[in-house]
Wavefront OBJ file of the C-alpha trace (Angstrom):
o trace
v -54.449 7.775 10.759
v -57.260 6.694 8.551
v -56.532 4.625 4.950
v -57.114 7.823 2.910
v -54.666 9.901 4.834
v -52.022 7.099 4.630
v -52.611 6.901 0.729
v -52.288 10.590 0.502
v -48.996 10.544 2.735
v -47.692 7.753 0.579
v -48.281 9.665 -2.735
v -46.394 12.692 -1.092
v -43.296 10.600 -0.505
v -42.641 11.119 -4.482
v -42.662 14.900 -3.899
v -45.129 18.126 -3.770
v -48.295 17.788 -5.417
v -51.826 19.303 -5.543
v -55.035 17.777 -4.751
v -56.132 17.147 -8.362
v -52.166 15.715 -8.972
v -52.939 13.081 -5.880
v -56.419 12.149 -7.236
v -54.793 11.268 -10.645
v -51.875 9.392 -9.018
v -54.084 7.668 -6.346
v -55.979 6.461 -9.420
v -52.896 5.321 -11.239
v -51.121 3.495 -8.513
v -54.019 2.455 -5.917
v -56.810 2.360 -8.481
v -56.655 -1.759 -8.709
v -57.373 -2.090 -4.978
v -58.265 1.143 -3.302
v -60.232 3.913 -4.635
v -59.737 7.558 -3.462
v -62.223 10.234 -4.500
v -61.492 13.823 -5.219
v -63.713 14.904 -2.366
v -61.965 12.628 0.049
v -58.357 13.885 -0.959
v -59.567 17.719 -0.498
v -60.982 16.750 2.846
v -57.878 15.090 4.150
v -55.398 17.646 2.991
v -56.637 20.543 5.442
v -56.563 17.759 8.126
v -53.168 16.511 7.361
v -51.988 20.087 7.469
v -53.530 20.915 10.595
v -52.003 17.747 12.216
v -48.232 18.950 10.878
v -48.038 16.014 8.565
v -48.170 18.009 5.219
v -47.485 21.662 4.714
v -48.589 24.022 2.057
v -46.267 24.318 -0.752
v -46.069 26.523 -4.250
v -48.996 27.975 -5.656
v -49.939 26.579 -9.334
v -52.266 27.414 -12.043
v -55.779 28.402 -11.179
v -54.627 29.060 -7.561
v -54.039 25.154 -7.044
v -52.236 24.554 -3.784
v -49.143 21.982 -3.521
v -48.830 20.256 -0.616
v -45.422 18.935 0.740
v -44.771 16.019 3.268
v -43.141 17.137 6.510
v -40.843 14.838 8.602
v -43.794 14.439 10.993
v -45.799 13.034 8.038
v -43.165 10.795 6.801
v -42.828 9.386 10.592
v -46.511 8.945 10.826
v -46.653 7.339 7.494
v -44.042 4.914 8.757
v -45.820 4.270 11.937
v -48.814 3.584 10.124
v -47.302 0.994 7.839
v -45.886 -0.779 10.937
v -49.428 -0.621 12.692
v -51.601 -3.798 12.771
v -53.632 -3.977 9.909
v -57.373 -3.690 9.931
v -59.911 -5.874 8.356
v -59.666 -5.813 4.445
v -63.079 -5.467 2.736
v -63.852 -5.542 -0.904
v -66.472 -2.660 -1.786
v -67.863 -2.966 -5.219
v -70.884 -0.825 -5.974
v -71.154 -2.722 -9.448
v -71.374 -6.103 -7.751
v -73.601 -5.037 -5.031
v -76.018 -3.980 -7.976
v -75.426 -7.135 -9.797
v -76.329 -9.474 -6.689
v -79.427 -7.489 -6.130
v -80.555 -7.265 -9.915
v -82.852 -10.161 -9.480
v -85.204 -7.743 -8.134
v -85.586 -6.055 -11.668
v -87.375 -6.952 -14.947
v -85.559 -9.477 -17.139
v -84.585 -6.638 -19.685
v -83.520 -4.349 -16.725
v -81.456 -7.196 -15.124
v -79.908 -7.952 -18.831
v -78.884 -4.308 -18.957
v -77.268 -4.290 -15.591
v -75.346 -7.622 -16.286
v -74.146 -5.764 -19.736
v -72.905 -2.859 -17.851
v -70.998 -4.893 -15.306
v -69.496 -7.244 -17.586
v -68.289 -4.227 -20.272
v -66.833 -2.519 -17.030
v -64.906 -5.427 -16.044
v -63.777 -6.359 -19.676
v -62.269 -2.784 -19.738
v -60.908 -3.140 -16.548
v -58.863 -6.272 -17.859
v -57.883 -4.207 -20.966
v -56.461 -1.324 -18.694
v -54.594 -3.613 -16.400
v -52.905 -5.588 -19.501
v -52.011 -2.112 -20.626
v -50.714 -1.082 -17.209
v -48.563 -4.330 -16.993
v -47.052 -3.839 -20.604
v -46.050 -0.263 -19.481
v -44.666 -1.673 -16.071
v -42.581 -4.200 -17.978
v -41.175 -1.399 -20.140
v -40.255 0.609 -17.390
v -39.027 -2.320 -14.878
v -41.275 -1.050 -12.262
v -42.118 -4.538 -10.322
v -44.726 -2.803 -8.049
v -46.786 -1.474 -10.817
v -46.454 -4.742 -12.670
v -47.814 -6.551 -9.645
v -50.803 -4.229 -9.226
v -51.574 -4.535 -12.798
v -51.423 -8.298 -12.411
v -53.814 -8.265 -9.293
v -56.095 -5.934 -11.216
v -56.371 -8.265 -14.022
v -57.028 -11.172 -11.613
v -59.606 -9.350 -9.746
v -61.577 -8.505 -12.971
v -61.330 -11.886 -14.162
v -62.650 -12.978 -10.829
v -65.678 -10.455 -11.048
v -66.464 -11.756 -14.477
v -66.706 -15.107 -13.322
v -69.058 -13.934 -10.615
v -71.180 -12.191 -13.178
v -71.289 -15.167 -15.673
v -72.472 -17.228 -12.474
v -75.015 -14.995 -11.494
v -76.409 -14.144 -14.858
v -76.450 -17.666 -16.103
v -79.015 -19.110 -14.145
v -82.250 -17.538 -12.903
v -82.625 -15.434 -10.102
v -83.775 -17.224 -6.968
v -85.031 -15.268 -3.992
v -83.535 -16.108 -0.716
v -85.753 -17.271 2.277
v -85.120 -14.192 4.029
v -86.279 -11.843 0.965
v -89.831 -13.384 0.857
l 1 2 3 4 5 6 7 8 9 10 11 12 13 14 15 16 17 18 19 20 21 22 23 24 25 26 27 28 29 30 31 32 33 34 35 36 37 38 39 40 41 42 43 44 45 46 47 48 49 50 51 52 53 54 55 56 57 58 59 60 61 62 63 64 65 66 67 68 69 70 71 72 73 74 75 76 77 78 79 80 81 82 83 84 85 86 87 88 89 90 91 92 93 94 95 96 97 98 99 100 101 102 103 104 105 106 107 108 109 110 111 112 113 114 115 116 117 118 119 120 121 122 123 124 125 126 127 128 129 130 131 132 133 134 135 136 137 138 139 140 141 142 143 144 145 146 147 148 149 150 151 152 153 154 155 156 157 158 159 160 161 162 163 164 165 166 167 168 169 170 171 172 173 174 175
């Protein structure tokens, strides 16, 4: 089972949901550390159904299809949770752009730095808001995820500051 399938099964433990509802729930619950796109969810759901891990539920508005976790899905998810973890990798398109921004003109590079900085400042604001909500509801998992999101965004901002405060230097391999 891949991580996206596991993410979907984890969300379906909360009850039946449509693909759109799963995307929104993934963004809220996992957004600080694991991205799940709409196309990934809609690609995984039929595969999970073919494997007997979910089944179609009620039809909703505009012919949306709910999916329900099956007992086999609960078992498969629990097995995935107990399995050995694969290597963990951070994948940030923004930071990848920033690290390679030395290949741009000074003005273009400044625009990239400003965009990345604004993104992570907004991420900090969202994490603080999520932490307040989690404290108010007593959701310790959501509070911990919000704290992680804030720490991650702060760390990314430190990288932005470090890379933008000194002139870019081409590596020996890029010459």
